[in-house]
N, C-alpha and C positions, 0 to 999 in steps of 0.2 A: 730778250725773244720772246715776249711774253706772245706776239702776235703770232698764229701757226699758219698765216697763207702768207704767199708771196705772189703776186701778180694771178691772183685765183687760184694758186696750187697749193692745197695741203700740204703744210711742212711740219707738220705737229712732231715731227722725228726731232728735229733739230732744239725744240725745249727739254728734250729728256736728261741728255749729257750721256757719259761713257756707260756709266753701269746699268741702266735701265735698259739703255739700247743694246748692251751685252747681253741683258735676260731676254729681249724680244728678240734678239739676234737668234739666240737658240731656240727659243720657240718657233720663232719661223721656218729657220733651217729645216727643224724636224719636221714641221707640221706641212712646209711646203710641196714635200714632195710623198706624203701619207695621206691616202683619199679621206683627210677630216678636214679640209679646209684651214689655211695659214690664215686668211680673211678672219673669219669667225674666233680664231683665236688673237688675232692682231685688236680686236675687237673686245674679247671678251678677259683676256688678263690685263691689259689698262684701266679697264672698268673696273674688276675688282680690287686692283692694287689701288685706285684712283689716279693713274696716271693718263697723260695725255694722250689723246689717241693720237698715233705715230702718224696715220693718214694713208689714203691709197699709193702716193707717192712711192712712201717707204716699201709696202709691200709691193709694188711692181717694180722697184728697183732691186729689191731684194733678193727678185727672180736670176740675177745675173749669178748669185751665191748656189743659187740651184744647179744653175747650169752647167758651174765649175764641178761640181759634185758629179750631176750627170756624165758629161763629156769624160772625165776620171773614172768612175765606176764602169765606164761601158769602150772604154779606149780600144780596145779589140774590134767590139763592134762599128765604132765608128772607123775607124783606120781601115776595117775592112769592106765596110758601105763606102766609103770614098773610094777606096782604090778600085772594086769591083765598079762601081758605075764610069770610071774612067776606063777600064778594061772594054766595059760593055760599048761606051761611045767609040772608041777606036776601034774595035771589032766588029760594031754590030751587029751585038749579041744580045738584042733587047729581049728574047727569050728567058734569061738568066734570072733566077732567085734575087737577087743582089739588086739589079736593077730594079725590077717590080717593086721591090721594097723602098729605093729610092723614090721612084716615082710615088708611091702610095703615101709617103712620109712628104713629098711636096704637094699632092693633091689633098692629103688631110688638112694642112697648115693654111689652106687658101680660106675655109671658113671662117676662120678667127682672125685672120688679119683685117678681113672687110668687116668682121664684126666689131674690134678691135678698135679700129679707125673711127666708125660710126657713134659707138659709146663713150671714146677715149673724152670728149669734153663732160659728160657726165659723170664718169668715174671718177677723173682728177679734181673735180673741182670741190672746195670746202662746204663742208656740211652737205657732201653727197647722198641723196636719199639713199640711194641702193647700198650705202654702208648704214641705215639703220640695224638696231637689234632686231626689231620684227621680221624686216626680208630676209638677214641672217637667218633666223631661228628655224623660219618656216623652208630657205633652201639646204638648210640642214636636214630637215625631216624628210623633205621630198627624194633629195637623193639617198637617202637612207632607206627610203621605201624600194626605191628604184634598184639598188646594189643587192638588198636583199631579195628580190623578185630574180635580179640576175643570178644570185647565187644558186638558184633553187631550179633557175629552167635551164642552167649553162651543163653542157654536157664535157665542158673541159677536154677536150680532143685534138683541138687543132694547134697548130706553131705559127708563129709568126710567120715562117718562110711557105707556109700555105696560105695566107693569106691573098686576097684577089683585091683589086682595086676599089671596088664595091663596098667592101670590107672597111677599106683604108677612109675611104669617104664618110660612111658612117660613123665610123670613131672621130672623122675631124670635125664634123657637123656638132657632134655630145660634146666638143671640146670646147666649143662657141659658149655652152654653159658655165664655163668657169669665169665667163667676165661680171655674173651676177655673183656677190660676194655670198660665202657661204656653200655653195655649190662644190669646187675644189675640179683644177684643173686634171689631176692625177684620179681623182674620184670620179669625174662624168669619162674620162677614155675609160679606166677600169670597167667601169660598170659595161660600155658599150662593147668594149672587147670583149666580156665574158658575154655579153648577149650573141657573141658573135662565136661564140662556143670554144674560144680559146680558153687553153689551160691558164691558171691564175697565174705561174709564174711569168707564162708568156705573155701574157693580158699584161701585166707590170712592164714587161720587157719593153713592148710597143708602145704603152703608154708613155715612158718614159722616152723613146728614141724622136717618136712624132714631135715629143715636146720639145726638144731640141731648137728646131728654128725656131716655133713658137713664146719660147722662154727667153731665145736671144734676141727676137725683135722687139717682143715687150721690154725688156729690162733696159734695153737701148734706147729704145723709143722714151722711155720715163727716164732716162739721164740728161737726153737731149730737152724735154721737157723742163727738167730742174734747171739747166743751164740756160735755157730761154730765159725762166724765170729769176734768173740773178738771185739764187739764195746765195747766203752768208758763209765766205769759206769755212766759219765753224762746223756750218751743218753738213758740208761736204767731209769735213775731220770723221765728223760722227757717222755719218753714210758709212763710207769707207771701212771704219772699224766695223760696224753692223755686218758689211759683208764678210768680213774676214770670220767672223765668228760664225755666222748662218751658215758659209759652206762648208766648216768642219762638222757641223751639226747636221748639213744634209745627205755629206757622205755617209754617216753612221747610220742616218733615217734608210737609204737608199738598202745598204749592205743589211738592215735588218729584216727590213720589208722582203727582200726576194729570198731571204731564209725564212721568214713567214711563211709565206706563200707556196714557198714547196712543200711544207708540212700539213698547212693549217687553212680553214676556209678564211672569207673574207666576213665573216658574222661577227668577229669581235668589235670590229669598223662599223658594221651598220647597226649593232647598240649602241657603240658610243656615238656616234652622230647624232642617232636618235635621242639617248641623253641629252647632248649638248643642245640640241636645237630646241628640245622639252623648256629645258630650264632657260634658255635665252627668251622664249613665249613668256615663261610664267612670271621671269626677273622682269620683263619689260611691262606687263600686266599688274603686276602689282608694287612697282616704281623699285625695283631693289636696282634695277639696270637703265640708264638712261641713254 
């Protein structure tokens, strides 16, 4: 499987084998749910180790691992939200906080669905220009600056239950930025939520909750794209193996992030993103990274 493309879809992960995919699964699982961009790390780690780029299809499909981790960790929130929504529909109590949150999540999902459909051909194709080192480096730095500004300006006083539909829509629009490699879905939504004055842990909680439909749609869409591309059965085996590894890592990442944000600010992520972004730009300029 020297060819990393199948009917125009980048399947570089299929050439890596189980051991390398296990390493990338751990990296993907951890970075997918932290505000530091899994896509950036999926380009950095293989580039530094001299491995084949696993491709955008791998990163997108791995979101199903993040979905499993988010639903598992926030199981009470998810079941409470589902039950509360059904109750609101049955009783007509559309003023309940649960109903407002459910509507907010749906509203916040619409922008990324539209953006994802429009950009899907460009993101999935082999040698996509959006996966270039310079693009990812710039994205890392830009969101580092925005997250830093949000951290400085935010009052950190509101909860998810106090959010209005306008707040949800703003965070949803910010989520579209995650389609650009290097921005990070959790990073963009966390930043927008902080700008809306949510407490840090509440901003992270809302980021994960609105990510459930977006992550599910993106992951299932990517599985369908790979199915239509008729990739070899060995590639499916490698992908499933990576999903299992990534889901365990993603759960650990959520657990760590929620506890971190209860006690500390987001500044470590700001500095880390900026450092990685600058490293990528320097590496691309001097030829360390291709």
